[in-house]
TORPA-4810 file (N, C-alpha, C, O; in nm, 3 decimals):
<nodes>
NODE_1_0.084_-0.148_0.003_0.022_-0.007_0.016_0.101_0.110_-0.011_0.220_0.099_0.018_M
NODE_2_0.051_0.254_-0.076_0.100_0.325_-0.089_0.080_0.451_-0.006_0.001_0.526_-0.063_L
NODE_3_0.132_0.505_0.128_0.096_0.586_0.173_0.090_0.762_0.147_-0.007_0.833_0.171_C
NODE_4_0.195_0.797_0.102_0.206_0.859_0.067_0.321_0.935_-0.061_0.440_0.924_-0.034_A
NODE_5_0.286_1.011_-0.196_0.371_1.019_-0.298_0.365_1.178_-0.344_0.282_1.267_-0.329_N
NODE_6_0.518_1.169_-0.419_0.557_1.298_-0.468_0.574_1.210_-0.629_0.603_1.092_-0.652_V
NODE_7_0.542_1.325_-0.721_0.556_1.286_-0.846_0.592_1.425_-0.913_0.504_1.508_-0.937_L
NODE_8_0.770_1.454_-0.953_0.798_1.561_-0.988_0.881_1.505_-1.105_0.941_1.398_-1.120_S
NODE_9_0.861_1.636_-1.200_0.885_1.665_-1.294_1.020_1.774_-1.342_1.020_1.890_-1.302_A
NODE_10_1.124_1.723_-1.425_1.211_1.873_-1.385_1.236_1.847_-1.515_1.247_1.736_-1.566_R
NODE_11_1.248_1.979_-1.580_1.271_2.014_-1.721_1.365_2.027_-1.749_1.418_1.976_-1.651_V
NODE_12_1.511_2.081_-1.860_1.579_2.141_-1.880_1.589_2.184_-1.989_1.569_2.110_-2.085_A
NODE_13_1.622_2.308_-2.006_1.542_2.399_-2.107_1.689_2.443_-2.171_1.784_2.446_-2.093_V
NODE_14_1.711_2.478_-2.309_1.818_2.503_-2.354_1.877_2.585_-2.440_1.935_2.576_-2.549_A
NODE_15_1.835_2.702_-2.328_1.813_2.822_-2.411_1.961_2.905_-2.419_2.023_2.929_-2.315_S
NODE_16_2.014_2.947_-2.555_2.133_3.011_-2.485_2.143_3.174_-2.479_2.088_3.276_-2.522_R
NODE_17_2.256_3.126_-2.392_2.286_3.304_-2.351_2.301_3.360_-2.470_2.367_3.283_-2.540_V
NODE_18_2.260_3.500_-2.553_2.313_3.596_-2.616_2.434_3.667_-2.603_2.478_3.715_-2.498_S
NODE_19_2.489_3.670_-2.723_2.674_3.778_-2.669_2.747_3.637_-2.733_2.729_3.517_-2.752_G
NODE_20_2.867_3.778_-2.754_2.994_3.655_-2.813_3.052_3.529_-2.705_3.079_3.543_-2.586_D
NODE_21_3.061_3.409_-2.782_3.086_3.305_-2.683_3.198_3.324_-2.707_3.219_3.229_-2.782_S
NODE_22_3.354_3.412_-2.695_3.435_3.367_-2.649_3.438_3.482_-2.493_3.535_3.494_-2.419_R
NODE_23_3.296_3.560_-2.478_3.350_3.661_-2.379_3.322_3.578_-2.269_3.321_3.455_-2.281_G
NODE_24_3.292_3.654_-2.131_3.226_3.635_-2.000_3.141_3.544_-1.996_3.140_3.453_-1.913_P
NODE_25_3.022_3.567_-2.132_2.904_3.494_-2.077_2.910_3.334_-2.145_2.820_3.250_-2.135_K
NODE_26_3.001_3.322_-2.194_3.019_3.165_-2.239_3.052_3.085_-2.141_3.013_2.970_-2.159_S
NODE_27_3.102_3.101_-2.058_3.123_3.032_-1.897_2.920_2.988_-1.851_2.900_2.884_-1.787_R
NODE_28_2.815_3.065_-1.886_2.707_3.046_-1.819_2.622_2.997_-1.970_2.528_3.059_-2.020_T
NODE_29_2.681_2.870_-2.024_2.611_2.810_-2.156_2.450_2.832_-2.166_2.396_2.873_-2.269_A
NODE_30_2.379_2.798_-2.045_2.238_2.874_-2.121_2.180_2.927_-1.967_2.222_2.924_-1.851_F
NODE_31_2.069_2.973_-2.033_1.982_3.062_-1.916_1.862_2.961_-1.847_1.797_2.880_-1.913_D
NODE_32_1.852_2.977_-1.733_1.727_2.956_-1.665_1.713_2.772_-1.734_1.640_2.737_-1.826_K
NODE_33_1.800_2.690_-1.661_1.862_2.569_-1.733_1.733_2.446_-1.674_1.679_2.361_-1.744_C
NODE_34_1.704_2.479_-1.493_1.630_2.373_-1.513_1.502_2.406_-1.411_1.509_2.473_-1.308_V
NODE_35_1.388_2.345_-1.465_1.255_2.381_-1.388_1.209_2.311_-1.320_1.250_2.197_-1.339_L
NODE_36_1.118_2.323_-1.220_1.103_2.190_-1.123_0.984_2.164_-1.096_0.971_2.226_-0.990_T
NODE_37_0.858_2.102_-1.121_0.748_2.086_-1.061_0.742_1.933_-0.967_0.825_1.845_-0.943_G
NODE_38_0.607_1.954_-0.931_0.595_1.857_-0.827_0.432_1.838_-0.804_0.366_1.942_-0.795_A
NODE_39_0.368_1.717_-0.794_0.243_1.722_-0.801_0.206_1.594_-0.626_0.190_1.473_-0.642_I
NODE_40_0.200_1.651_-0.501_0.208_1.580_-0.406_0.048_1.544_-0.367_-0.039_1.630_-0.353_I
NODE_41_0.024_1.374_-0.351_-0.075_1.348_-0.276_-0.052_1.256_-0.162_0.059_1.203_-0.147_N
NODE_42_-0.168_1.230_-0.065_-0.161_1.126_0.000_-0.274_1.058_0.030_-0.304_0.993_0.130_S
NODE_43_-0.360_1.094_-0.118_-0.487_1.025_-0.095_-0.501_0.875_-0.146_-0.593_0.795_-0.133_N
NODE_44_-0.346_0.864_-0.224_-0.369_0.746_-0.374_-0.344_0.599_-0.246_-0.296_0.606_-0.132_Y
NODE_45_-0.388_0.497_-0.309_-0.286_0.388_-0.218_-0.261_0.276_-0.331_-0.228_0.162_-0.299_I
NODE_46_-0.282_0.321_-0.483_-0.262_0.241_-0.595_-0.143_0.352_-0.676_-0.176_0.441_-0.755_E
NODE_47_0.007_0.317_-0.632_0.120_0.421_-0.723_0.077_0.477_-0.882_0.089_0.589_-0.933_P
NODE_48_0.019_0.342_-0.939_-0.074_0.359_-1.065_-0.145_0.453_-1.130_-0.141_0.515_-1.236_L
NODE_49_-0.222_0.442_-1.017_-0.381_0.532_-1.044_-0.313_0.646_-1.003_-0.312_0.727_-1.095_R
NODE_50_-0.250_0.692_-0.892_-0.184_0.791_-0.894_-0.114_0.887_-1.034_-0.135_0.993_-1.092_F
NODE_51_-0.025_0.775_-1.038_0.035_0.861_-1.186_-0.027_0.872_-1.270_0.029_0.957_-1.338_I
NODE_52_-0.155_0.827_-1.342_-0.195_0.773_-1.416_-0.304_0.889_-1.392_-0.355_0.939_-1.492_E
NODE_53_-0.338_0.932_-1.274_-0.388_1.107_-1.283_-0.293_1.185_-1.257_-0.372_1.257_-1.197_D
NODE_54_-0.190_1.242_-1.245_-0.138_1.317_-1.231_-0.083_1.354_-1.432_-0.025_1.454_-1.475_A
NODE_55_-0.123_1.254_-1.495_-0.076_1.279_-1.633_-0.086_1.407_-1.702_0.004_1.469_-1.759_R
NODE_56_-0.232_1.443_-1.686_-0.275_1.564_-1.714_-0.208_1.673_-1.661_-0.148_1.723_-1.757_S
NODE_57_-0.195_1.711_-1.603_-0.123_1.797_-1.496_0.027_1.808_-1.517_0.068_1.923_-1.500_T
NODE_58_0.081_1.754_-1.537_0.211_1.713_-1.606_0.227_1.754_-1.714_0.281_1.864_-1.726_V
NODE_59_0.184_1.674_-1.838_0.161_1.721_-1.942_0.070_1.857_-2.022_0.036_1.869_-2.140_L
NODE_60_0.044_1.965_-1.882_0.024_2.094_-1.881_0.144_2.215_-1.910_0.180_2.304_-1.986_D
NODE_61_0.173_2.142_-1.787_0.327_2.170_-1.683_0.395_2.196_-1.819_0.395_2.309_-1.868_R
NODE_62_0.447_2.097_-1.875_0.537_2.034_-2.008_0.489_2.159_-2.137_0.550_2.262_-2.165_V
NODE_63_0.377_2.113_-2.190_0.320_2.249_-2.255_0.358_2.399_-2.230_0.423_2.467_-2.311_R
NODE_64_0.311_2.444_-2.108_0.331_2.555_-2.085_0.488_2.609_-2.117_0.518_2.723_-2.153_D
NODE_65_0.578_2.501_-2.095_0.738_2.526_-2.066_0.746_2.550_-2.235_0.776_2.660_-2.281_V
NODE_66_0.711_2.419_-2.331_0.735_2.391_-2.455_0.652_2.539_-2.538_0.655_2.573_-2.657_M
NODE_67_0.613_2.576_-2.471_0.515_2.720_-2.526_0.653_2.822_-2.547_0.678_2.901_-2.637_G
NODE_68_0.732_2.786_-2.426_0.832_2.929_-2.395_0.952_2.859_-2.478_1.048_2.928_-2.513_R
NODE_69_0.948_2.784_-2.495_1.096_2.697_-2.553_1.087_2.550_-2.658_1.027_2.450_-2.619_Y
NODE_70_1.137_2.554_-2.756_1.080_2.491_-2.857_1.150_2.307_-2.840_1.115_2.203_-2.897_N
NODE_71_1.249_2.330_-2.745_1.260_2.206_-2.712_1.356_2.166_-2.601_1.472_2.204_-2.594_S
NODE_72_1.286_2.075_-2.504_1.375_2.025_-2.360_1.405_1.897_-2.358_1.383_1.815_-2.448_V
NODE_73_1.459_1.877_-2.248_1.427_1.727_-2.137_1.388_1.748_-2.051_1.401_1.852_-1.987_K
NODE_74_1.298_1.611_-2.012_1.250_1.612_-1.905_1.242_1.447_-1.845_1.200_1.341_-1.892_V
NODE_75_1.319_1.493_-1.692_1.288_1.368_-1.642_1.239_1.357_-1.495_1.298_1.426_-1.411_N
NODE_76_1.109_1.254_-1.445_1.064_1.265_-1.336_1.091_1.139_-1.253_1.143_1.031_-1.284_T
NODE_77_1.030_1.193_-1.120_1.112_1.134_-1.025_0.965_1.068_-0.948_0.888_1.160_-0.921_T
NODE_78_0.916_0.940_-0.910_0.821_0.909_-0.821_0.897_0.876_-0.677_0.980_0.786_-0.687_L
NODE_79_0.881_0.933_-0.545_0.912_0.924_-0.441_0.756_0.855_-0.300_0.679_0.929_-0.238_K
NODE_80_0.759_0.732_-0.295_0.651_0.688_-0.205_0.728_0.612_-0.105_0.833_0.549_-0.094_G
NODE_81_0.605_0.653_-0.024_0.598_0.583_0.124_0.556_0.462_0.119_0.454_0.469_0.189_E
NODE_82_0.567_0.329_0.077_0.502_0.217_0.131_0.512_0.117_0.245_0.613_0.069_0.296_F
NODE_83_0.331_0.088_0.284_0.329_0.047_0.361_0.313_-0.072_0.331_0.243_-0.094_0.233_V
NODE_84_0.388_-0.222_0.426_0.298_-0.319_0.425_0.291_-0.414_0.545_0.373_-0.498_0.581_A
NODE_85_0.182_-0.382_0.596_0.200_-0.472_0.689_0.237_-0.315_0.864_0.177_-0.211_0.893_G
NODE_86_0.360_-0.389_0.929_0.431_-0.318_1.030_0.523_-0.240_0.901_0.540_-0.119_0.906_D
NODE_87_0.557_-0.288_0.834_0.704_-0.262_0.725_0.638_-0.119_0.605_0.542_-0.111_0.527_K
NODE_88_0.764_-0.014_0.654_0.785_0.076_0.581_0.868_0.117_0.506_0.976_0.149_0.557_V
NODE_89_0.851_0.131_0.369_0.977_0.140_0.338_0.943_0.304_0.168_0.863_0.324_0.077_A
NODE_90_1.071_0.371_0.231_1.051_0.488_0.120_1.107_0.471_-0.014_1.222_0.429_-0.003_V
NODE_91_1.073_0.487_-0.135_1.108_0.466_-0.232_1.154_0.550_-0.355_1.058_0.618_-0.390_K
NODE_92_1.242_0.568_-0.420_1.249_0.679_-0.514_1.261_0.607_-0.621_1.334_0.510_-0.603_T
NODE_93_1.211_0.618_-0.745_1.208_0.613_-0.865_1.220_0.691_-0.936_1.124_0.768_-0.941_I
NODE_94_1.304_0.713_-1.006_1.414_0.822_-1.177_1.411_0.775_-1.271_1.457_0.661_-1.278_A
NODE_95_1.341_0.855_-1.424_1.328_0.849_-1.505_1.468_0.885_-1.568_1.561_0.926_-1.499_T
NODE_96_1.476_0.864_-1.711_1.597_0.900_-1.727_1.574_1.024_-1.824_1.464_1.065_-1.861_K
NODE_97_1.670_1.065_-1.850_1.603_1.259_-1.940_1.567_1.203_-2.054_1.617_1.098_-2.094_N
NODE_98_1.488_1.260_-2.108_1.412_1.232_-2.245_1.375_1.365_-2.326_1.286_1.445_-2.300_H
NODE_99_1.482_1.368_-2.447_1.455_1.511_-2.487_1.281_1.534_-2.570_1.234_1.456_-2.653_P
NODE_100_1.227_1.636_-2.529_1.118_1.645_-2.636_1.105_1.783_-2.677_1.130_1.884_-2.611_L
NODE_101_1.033_1.769_-2.874_1.064_1.867_-2.916_0.919_1.918_-2.934_0.838_1.831_-2.901_L
NODE_102_0.855_2.049_-2.984_0.727_2.098_-3.018_0.637_2.009_-3.086_0.517_1.998_-3.062_I
NODE_103_0.720_1.931_-3.195_0.595_1.824_-3.272_0.602_1.693_-3.166_0.513_1.623_-3.214_T
NODE_104_0.643_1.636_-3.078_0.669_1.524_-2.957_0.532_1.509_-2.930_0.471_1.600_-2.874_S
NODE_105_0.467_1.382_-2.969_0.359_1.362_-2.918_0.357_1.324_-2.745_0.364_1.209_-2.701_D
NODE_106_0.345_1.452_-2.656_0.346_1.444_-2.486_0.248_1.278_-2.461_0.297_1.196_-2.383_L
NODE_107_0.153_1.255_-2.511_0.073_1.142_-2.415_0.130_1.027_-2.422_0.115_0.948_-2.328_R
NODE_108_0.237_0.980_-2.576_0.319_0.864_-2.594_0.446_0.881_-2.521_0.517_0.786_-2.489_E
NODE_109_0.474_1.011_-2.494_0.592_1.049_-2.350_0.543_0.959_-2.269_0.548_0.837_-2.256_W
NODE_110_0.499_1.037_-2.227_0.402_1.010_-2.072_0.369_0.895_-2.042_0.382_0.853_-1.927_Y
NODE_111_0.304_0.798_-2.176_0.302_0.668_-2.163_0.426_0.581_-2.128_0.445_0.496_-2.041_N
NODE_112_0.495_0.628_-2.218_0.634_0.533_-2.261_0.759_0.529_-2.185_0.836_0.433_-2.176_R
NODE_113_0.776_0.677_-2.117_0.875_0.721_-2.045_0.861_0.780_-1.921_0.953_0.846_-1.872_Y
NODE_114_0.772_0.766_-1.873_0.718_0.792_-1.702_0.587_0.653_-1.667_0.603_0.565_-1.583_V
NODE_115_0.508_0.661_-1.725_0.383_0.520_-1.663_0.508_0.414_-1.662_0.577_0.390_-1.563_I
NODE_116_0.522_0.361_-1.781_0.633_0.217_-1.823_0.762_0.217_-1.767_0.812_0.115_-1.720_D
NODE_117_0.823_0.335_-1.769_1.009_0.342_-1.679_0.945_0.343_-1.543_0.988_0.246_-1.480_A
NODE_118_0.892_0.386_-1.498_0.838_0.374_-1.341_0.797_0.248_-1.279_0.833_0.207_-1.169_I
NODE_119_0.711_0.185_-1.368_0.621_0.000_-1.314_0.759_-0.015_-1.326_0.812_-0.048_-1.219_L
NODE_120_0.885_0.007_-1.480_0.972_-0.161_-1.494_1.075_-0.115_-1.378_1.165_-0.194_-1.349_A
NODE_121_1.065_0.020_-1.304_1.130_0.052_-1.171_1.111_-0.008_-1.098_1.218_-0.050_-1.055_G
NODE_122_0.979_-0.074_-1.013_0.985_-0.149_-0.934_0.835_-0.119_-0.872_0.804_-0.206_-0.790_G
NODE_123_0.750_-0.033_-0.887_0.622_0.020_-0.897_0.558_-0.082_-0.876_0.523_-0.107_-0.761_V
NODE_124_0.532_-0.156_-0.967_0.427_-0.234_-0.923_0.397_-0.341_-0.780_0.299_-0.412_-0.804_G
NODE_125_0.446_-0.364_-0.666_0.431_-0.391_-0.582_0.517_-0.308_-0.526_0.556_-0.206_-0.584_G
NODE_126_0.568_-0.352_-0.370_0.636_-0.304_-0.259_0.774_-0.422_-0.257_0.818_-0.527_-0.210_V
NODE_127_0.799_-0.301_-0.354_0.918_-0.430_-0.366_1.129_-0.328_-0.403_1.167_-0.269_-0.505_S
NODE_128_1.179_-0.344_-0.319_1.304_-0.302_-0.278_1.309_-0.205_-0.241_1.203_-0.178_-0.185_G
NODE_129_1.418_-0.079_-0.235_1.373_0.026_-0.130_1.419_0.176_-0.249_1.402_0.292_-0.211_T
</nodes>
């Protein structure tokens, strides 16, 4: 049983800093390079249901960022406190960075690179830590 959970998404944005590439600004290659958001809920028992219900919120936030930038890299992390009887385990499952373009199918990305990746990481049951 899942007691508390957090699904967070980290978006890396590649927005080049203007100016001479040989000047002092070249040390800072990107402006606003990481944006992070989190969805927190303590009412879900099934992790899959929580991840599926969080889909529209995550996709809305990613679309918002992509409206300002043409391409991003996104990874997600599920952190949960799992309770089975008198045992409590805190588990974190992170997905790999995945590049998204303005033409990317975000629903396909979420299904394949968020839901499937998190389930493959061990959320099917209470296993590991």
